[in-house]
N, C-alpha and C positions, 0 to 999 in steps of 0.2 A: 378240641374237636377230634372225635374218633371216627375214622372212615370205616363203614361197615361193608359197603358194596360200591363198585365202580362199574360204569357202563363203558367198557373198552371199545366196543364196536362203534359207539357214538363218536368217539374221537377219530376213528378211521373213516367212517362214512359221511361225516358232517364237518363243516367249518363252524366252529363255535364262535359266535359273535358277542353275546352277553350272557351272564349267568345271574340267577336269582336264587336266594335261599328261601324256601317255603316250608311252612309247617305242614303236617299231614294229619288228617282225621283218621285215627286207627282204633281198633278194638283192643282190649287188653291182651288177648292171646296173640294178636299180630305184633304188639310191642315186644312181648317176651320172645317170640320167634325171631324178630329182627335183632334183638340183643344177642341171640345165639349165632347170628350171621347167616340165617337161612332166608335170604332175600335175593331175587334176581331181577335185573333191569334190562335184560337182553332185548326183548321185543317190545318194550314199553314206550309209550309216548304220552304227551299231555295234550288236553283239549280244553277249549273254553266254550262253555254252553251257558246261555242265560246269565252272563255276567259272573260265572263261577268257574274256577279251574279244577279239572279232574285229571287223575293219572289212570291210564288204562293199560292193561296187560302187565302190570307189575306183580310178579309172582312172589308171594310170601307163604312159605310152607306152613302147614298146620303145626300147631304146638302140641306135642304128645300129651302133656299133662292136662290139657283143656278138655279132653274127651268129647262129650256131646255139646259142649258150649263153644266148639271150635268155629273158625271163620272159613269162608270160601276163599281159596288161595288166589283167585284171579278177580276178586270183586273190585269194582270201580271205587277209588278213594278220592276224597275231596282234598285239594291243595288249599292251604290257608295263605293267601296273598292279600296285600292291601288293594283296595279298590282302584287306586291310581295306577298301581303296577299292572293290574289286569287290563285296564283301559289302554295303557301304553302297549301292552302285548297284543291286544286285539288289533290296534292300529298297525303295528309292524307286521303281523301275520297276514292281514288283508292286503296291505300296500305292497310288500316286497316278496310275498310268497315264501315266507320263512316258516319254520316249524318249531314246536317246543319238545325238547327231548330231556328226560331225566338223566343226569350224568353221575350223581353220587347220592348215597344214603349215608347220613352221618348222625352221630349222637353228640349234642353239644355239651358244654361243661355242666349244665343244669340237669342233664339226663333226658332232654327232649329229643325226639326223633325228628330230623329235618331232611328235606330232599333238595338237592341242588338241581334246579331246572335251567336249561340253557336254550337260548334262542339260537337256532342253527340253520344253516343253508346246506343243502345236499351237495356232495362232491360229485364230479363227473368221473367216468371210468378212467380217463387218462390221468386225472389228478391222483386217484388211488394207486395206479401203477407207478407213478412218479414217487409217491411216498414210500412204497415198498422198495423201489430202487435206491432211494436215499438211505433208508434204514439198513439195507444190505451193504452199501458202501461204508457206512459208519461202523458197522459190525466188523467188516474186513479191516478197516483202519485200526480199530481197537485190538484186533488179533495180532496185527503186525507190530504195533507198539508193545504189546505184551511179550512178543518174541525178543525184542531188543533190550528188555529190562533185565 
């Protein structure tokens, strides 16, 4: 598996509970653009409507060589999940107030584009501050250890 893009903000803003690997319905120019690494998951999220999963606000830059046959960079894309997975996600989202966040875009061994979608719960402001504090302490410890080597 080759990771093309990662949603770093998702790991900071949310507690990731479960992850699912989903296929994605794409146009040819979108696939070529993703292979070049021109995809962003920053403000994207997933939604389930009428028993189907969709990814919204995933920005895939236009492919230069596709000229007039190019795609809309922010079009809504369908996620390919099994029906039982979608039903399970619907239950968890309604019951616990969780959300679906895309965390990674990857290309598997067979050359297929996949998206890792995570079931997540939003962090509170004090949890984010605590995570920053822990990261700073860890960085300082590493710097001290480096001095003594």
